[in-house]
Structures are given as structure tokens and as C-alpha cells.
C-alpha angles and dihedrals in degrees: 000000000000116000121267100354089297102191095048093048094047092050095046092048097047093104089055090051092054091050091051093050093051097038129098124282090256087073091063096106095048090045094050091050091052093047093046089056098041097045091046089052093050099041103028124237124266107221121208116273088256117049118243138194107249110211125194119193114204137191122212111211100202098195095237106107145324103233114186092229092060094045091048090054090071091069096073092050093049092047093050096042109021095163096049110100125213126219102224114205101200127204122210093205092090086071097046098053117115110277092003113171103220095196091052093046091049092049092052093049095047090052091075102030115095129200093250093054124100121233119218134156133265124184133193112173099251112178094235092054096042094050093042085058092056093251127129111251119237126208096192144099104030126195090241097059140251093300090062111058120196115283115237106226125204093236104021143347137199107074091123095047120113114252089205091064088077121081119248092256092047094049092046088055089052092048093047093051092045089054090051092050094049093045091050088056095050101264109129107192129214123216102280129105141181123193122226110266088004091277100142098151126160095293093052094043093053092046097050093044088051088055093053102263110144102179129052125186103184101114112103135166103254087209087085090060096065090125089069100033091122089067129074099252101081090051091047089052091051090054093050095041108030113184097010115136138161091280097051111123128209117298138177123251120198119219131174087255095053141279123326124198112223114208102188120230090233097177099037113212133313094253087072105030130056127224089254090053092048091052092047091047094053090044089056090051091049089051089057094056111125127148099334142038122280128209133226138171137209129174154152142211122258089220093059100032094118090060104034110022091080087066090059093045091053094043093052091051092052094043090054092049094047101042108021112176093005089080131053126194113212143140121284090247090056092048091049091053089062097052110118 
């Protein structure tokens, strides 16, 4: 069986391919990501003779702020692991905030994005972004529960809103406008997506597939979120992703707009998982290697990088020392191209 419903995906994405081939050179990275995925789907991927654990490390850009302390935190990771790419899930809400300076925002973001990184999309339903997309902003439900109403920020609100509370057509309008904003500022996205708070239910899945995203990585194991189990979010995640745990491997989701490859966020994000837990998690995945590759995921938030990125830096060092050639750090796009 060919990986990820290859023929259907290739046919439904043909318009995107034509656009990539006729676009400007600045679309090279997005185009290469698409072609890596599509060609792998059509031709199949030849895995190394010995199976490996393919690890993607992602960054959620929440859309709140670009504090210098968090941006500076990237330096230690890059110095320790210069060849390890990051999958950067970018948020257009930095550009829609009141009095946002687009040139300044762009400069800050580019400071920590490297040529070997992948660019995907991340959306929390910030009021400025939602309304700029021509969609009515919602204040309920929130990911914290009915007892915790949405906070009204001085500059923007909506981070804790549920993306799944918007209809498919509404969310697609938000995604489409976010793509336009990022493209206008020089950020040419690939085909990967992560939903705010991991809540990529049916509405979100249909919307992102309709906008040309082929890979989602919003399915975590809520076990990692035990620190916030008193709030609504872990239960909401369980409803959206029943049965997903840290050992779940990639699977296909069917939407009315076509197939979507789900690459589970097996290790959640560093705010909720320690370096020791990251190392133990990858070790458990390595122990499950048999005749084919396995896939794992680690990550952190841009907005809390100063506090939590050191956990990832330390974990990657130890994972390399413990497992050597049995693990491979790569972008999510590259990992997806090896799913059989």
C-alpha cells in the first residue's frame, strides 16, 4: 500500500504544485517541503537498513509577544545542536495586534529562524486575527472551563479560546487570512499545522485541509498535562483525540476536503514535560523499534523559551549520547515523507 493515500493527495494538491513552480524563489522552502511529501507519497520512501526513531522538534509561536529573553534563549540550543532543525509553527497574530510594527515583528522572528528549519502554521483565536479575517469573535468556550472566563487584554484577547468553537468555513477564513499575512511578510509556509491548545477537531481539520495543509500535529497524550488536569483542557483533548497516547504512531484522517496525515505530538511541549521525561519518552520509543521506523515529537513555546527551552537542549544532548544512530532529528515534513 502506498503511503498516505498517495494518489488522492497528489491529485488534490496539483493546483498547489503549479503555484509553487511558477512562484518566486522565496517560495523555495515551502515548495521543497511540498515536493518532498508528494514525491515520497508517490514513490515510497526507502528507510535505512536499520530502523530509526525520527524525532521532530517543534516551536509553537503563540501570537502573544516577542520578548527578547525568549528569543535570546534560542542561542544556547543552536550552539549545542547546530544541525538539529526546528519546525516553526508561526502565528500571524503578532502582525494583527493594535499598533503592530510589521517590520519590527518580522525582524524579531527572522532572528531565530534558520534556513534548515521548517515553517508551518499555528493558530490561537486572537480577537485581532479573527476580526481581521472577517469572522465574528467568540469569548466562549475557553480551554480553562466555565469558571474561568476569557481575560480581556489591553492589546488583544482570545488566546484561551477554543479554535474548534468556530465553524469550518469561519476557521478556514481565519487560516486563509493568516497565510496571506505571513506570506506578505516573507514567511512562505510548508504544509504542516498545529492547532492552538491541540484542539484540531472536525471543524479545524476540514478547514486546514481545505487551505492545502497536508500534515497536522495536534494529537498529544493528555497524560503529560497532569499539572493542569483540574482545568477543562485535558478533558477537551481527550474528546478530540480519544485513544491517543505517547506511543501512537502517524495515522490518516479523512475530511470532506481530502486526507490529512496526523503526526502525533507524542512528547507534548516542554512546559509540561521535564528533560528526564523527554529522555525516558524517547527511550521508550527506541525500545519499540522493530522492522520499521518509528516517530516521536518534542517541542516548546516561543513565549516561554527562556524558561523551558533549556529542558529541550539538555534532553537532546542526552538522547544523542544514549541512542546515537538509532535516532534522527529532522523537520516534521521530512518525518512525514517517511510514513509508510
